C-alpha positions as CSV (number, residue, x, y, z in Angstrom):
1,M,71.4,-128.7,62.4
2,R,68.5,-127.9,64.7
3,Y,67.0,-125.6,62.0
4,L,66.2,-128.7,59.8
5,H,63.3,-129.4,62.2
6,T,62.0,-125.8,62.4
7,P,58.9,-125.0,60.4
8,L,59.6,-122.9,57.4
9,W,57.0,-120.2,58.4
10,I,58.9,-119.6,61.6
11,L,62.1,-119.1,59.8
12,A,60.3,-116.6,57.4
13,L,59.0,-114.6,60.3
14,V,62.5,-114.4,61.9
15,F,63.9,-113.2,58.6
16,L,61.2,-110.5,58.1
17,A,61.6,-109.3,61.7
18,G,65.3,-108.8,61.1
19,C,64.6,-106.8,57.9
20,A,62.1,-104.6,59.6
21,S,64.5,-103.8,62.5
22,S,67.4,-102.8,60.2
23,P,68.1,-99.1,60.4
24,E,67.0,-96.9,57.4
25,K,69.7,-95.3,55.3
26,P,69.8,-91.6,56.2
27,V,69.2,-89.1,53.3
28,T,70.8,-85.7,53.4
29,L,69.8,-82.7,51.4
30,D,72.5,-80.8,49.5
31,P,73.0,-77.6,51.6
32,N,74.0,-75.7,48.4
33,W,70.8,-76.5,46.6
34,P,68.6,-73.4,46.2
35,R,65.7,-72.8,48.6
36,S,64.2,-69.8,46.8
37,I,63.5,-69.1,43.1
38,L,62.9,-65.9,41.3
39,V,61.0,-66.4,38.1
40,M,62.2,-63.9,35.5
41,P,59.5,-62.5,33.2
42,P,59.7,-64.7,30.1
43,L,61.3,-63.8,26.8
44,N,58.7,-64.1,24.1
45,H,59.5,-65.5,20.7
46,S,55.9,-66.2,19.8
47,I,53.4,-63.9,18.1
48,E,51.1,-63.8,21.1
49,V,51.9,-60.5,23.0
50,N,50.1,-61.7,26.1
51,A,51.9,-65.0,26.4
52,P,54.6,-63.9,29.0
53,Y,52.1,-62.8,31.6
54,T,49.7,-65.6,30.9
55,Y,52.5,-68.1,31.4
56,L,53.7,-66.3,34.6
57,S,50.3,-66.9,36.1
58,T,50.8,-70.7,35.8
59,I,54.4,-71.4,36.9
60,S,54.5,-70.4,40.6
61,Q,52.2,-73.0,42.0
62,P,54.1,-76.2,40.8
63,L,57.4,-74.7,41.9
64,A,56.0,-74.0,45.4
65,E,54.5,-77.5,45.6
66,K,57.9,-78.9,44.7
67,G,59.3,-77.3,47.9
68,Y,60.7,-73.9,46.8
69,Y,59.9,-70.4,48.0
70,V,58.9,-68.6,44.9
71,F,59.1,-64.8,44.8
72,P,55.7,-63.2,43.8
73,V,56.0,-62.8,40.1
74,A,53.8,-59.7,39.9
75,V,55.9,-58.0,42.6
76,I,59.2,-58.8,40.9
77,D,57.9,-57.6,37.5
78,Q,56.8,-54.3,39.0
79,L,60.0,-53.9,41.0
80,L,62.1,-54.3,37.8
81,K,59.9,-51.9,35.9
82,D,60.2,-49.3,38.7
83,N,63.9,-49.6,38.5
84,G,64.2,-48.7,34.8
85,L,63.8,-52.1,33.2
86,P,60.5,-51.9,31.3
87,T,61.0,-54.9,28.9
88,P,61.7,-58.7,29.5
89,D,64.9,-58.4,27.4
90,E,66.3,-55.8,29.8
91,M,65.1,-57.8,32.8
92,N,66.8,-61.0,31.6
93,A,70.1,-59.2,31.2
94,I,70.5,-58.3,34.9
95,P,73.7,-59.7,36.4
96,L,73.1,-62.6,38.8
97,D,75.1,-61.0,41.5
98,K,72.8,-58.0,41.4
99,I,69.7,-60.2,41.6
100,R,71.1,-61.9,44.7
101,Q,72.2,-58.7,46.3
102,H,68.8,-57.0,46.0
103,T,66.4,-59.9,46.4
104,G,68.3,-62.6,48.2
105,A,67.1,-65.2,45.6
106,D,69.2,-68.4,45.5
107,A,68.3,-69.2,41.9
108,V,66.7,-67.6,38.9
109,L,64.3,-69.4,36.5
110,Y,64.7,-68.1,33.0
111,C,61.8,-68.8,30.6
112,L,61.8,-68.6,26.8
113,I,58.4,-68.9,25.1
114,S,59.0,-70.4,21.6
115,D,55.3,-71.0,20.6
116,W,52.0,-70.1,22.1
117,G,48.4,-69.8,21.3
118,Q,45.8,-71.2,18.9
119,K,46.6,-72.3,15.4
120,F,43.9,-72.5,12.8
121,Q,44.0,-74.4,9.5
122,V,41.3,-74.9,7.0
123,I,39.5,-77.7,8.7
124,S,41.4,-78.1,12.0
125,S,42.7,-76.1,14.9
126,S,45.0,-76.6,17.9
127,T,46.3,-74.9,21.0
128,V,50.0,-75.0,21.6
129,V,52.3,-73.9,24.5
130,S,56.1,-74.4,24.2
131,V,58.5,-73.0,26.8
132,Q,62.2,-73.6,27.6
133,L,63.1,-73.4,31.3
134,R,66.6,-72.9,32.7
135,L,67.3,-72.7,36.5
136,V,70.5,-70.9,37.3
137,D,72.4,-70.5,40.6
138,T,72.8,-66.8,41.6
139,R,76.0,-67.6,43.5
140,T,77.9,-69.5,40.9
141,G,76.1,-68.8,37.6
142,A,75.9,-72.6,37.0
143,D,72.9,-74.2,35.3
144,L,71.1,-76.3,37.9
145,W,68.3,-77.7,35.7
146,Q,66.7,-77.4,32.3
147,G,63.2,-78.4,31.3
148,K,60.9,-78.3,28.3
149,V,57.3,-77.3,28.8
150,Y,55.2,-78.5,25.9
151,G,51.5,-79.0,25.5
152,R,49.2,-79.4,22.5
153,Q,45.5,-79.8,22.3
154,N,43.9,-80.6,19.0
155,S,40.3,-79.8,18.2
156,D,37.9,-82.5,17.1
157,N,36.4,-81.3,13.8
158,S,35.0,-84.6,12.8
159,S,31.4,-84.6,11.8
160,G,29.0,-86.4,9.6
161,G,28.8,-83.5,7.1
162,G,31.9,-84.4,5.2
163,L,34.2,-81.6,4.1
164,L,31.6,-78.9,4.5
165,G,30.8,-80.0,8.0
166,A,34.5,-80.0,8.9
167,V,34.9,-76.5,7.6
168,V,31.8,-75.3,9.6
169,S,33.1,-77.0,12.7
170,A,36.6,-75.4,12.2
171,V,35.0,-71.9,11.9
172,A,32.9,-72.6,15.0
173,N,36.1,-73.6,16.9
174,Q,37.8,-70.4,15.7
175,V,35.0,-68.2,16.9
176,A,34.9,-70.0,20.3
177,G,38.7,-69.8,20.5
178,S,38.6,-66.1,20.1
179,I,36.3,-65.9,23.1
180,S,37.9,-68.4,25.5
181,D,41.6,-68.9,25.9
182,N,42.7,-72.5,26.7
183,T,46.4,-71.7,27.0
184,P,46.5,-71.2,30.8
185,Q,45.0,-74.6,31.5
186,L,47.2,-76.3,28.9
187,A,50.3,-74.6,30.4
188,R,49.5,-75.7,33.9
189,G,49.4,-79.4,32.8
190,A,52.5,-79.0,30.8
191,N,54.3,-77.3,33.7
192,R,53.5,-80.3,36.0
193,S,54.7,-82.8,33.4
194,A,58.0,-80.9,33.0
195,I,58.6,-80.3,36.7
196,Y,57.3,-83.6,38.2
197,G,57.5,-86.2,35.4
198,G,60.2,-88.2,33.8
199,S,63.9,-88.7,34.5
200,N,64.6,-84.9,34.0
201,R,62.2,-83.7,36.6
202,L,63.1,-80.9,38.9
203,P,64.6,-82.2,42.2
204,D,62.6,-81.7,45.3
205,G,63.2,-78.4,47.2
206,Y,64.1,-77.8,50.8
207,Y,60.5,-77.3,52.1
208,R,59.1,-80.3,50.4
209,F,62.0,-82.4,51.8
210,L,61.0,-81.2,55.3
211,K,57.4,-82.3,54.9
212,H,58.1,-85.5,53.0
213,P,61.6,-86.8,53.8
214,E,62.8,-89.6,51.5
215,P,63.0,-93.0,53.1
């Protein structure tokens, strides 16, 4: 009954001190989760012939920042070509056990480009990137993760000149679009949204876990 005469703020401090001294729950990393990823040159179902290599230039950084060792994409592409596999279709058909045997990669990221590039209508234009990602374990062949990379950027053709002004603005955007390519920047943002955002984000890799262990 002695606590009835103890000030409430003292009891609160005692409670908080007890919470602060409680041991943290240990977090363990799945030892079977991949540490290294080989990004396979993408399959291209869009009409943009340069889409696969443009996209390859944007995917390594977010994967590395997520905590994975990413095999240099240009080196892998050249290695496969030097070994008699000149097209992405042939590269994507390599058996997983062969990939693991010759590169040591824990997982392969397969990329399918379904839409890419600038779309022009009469009075509007947009830039679109759409890529399906699938991470596969080279040891078991199991799908580890799937993601959807999607980004769209619409041009603003609004003007005070009515329909004629909108048409002129659309033509100007088309000319500018033929000079500058916005797809790399759009793809970088879409990659980060797919890899880092939402409930379907890619789990942290081994090297990110070492730098930032979860509490």
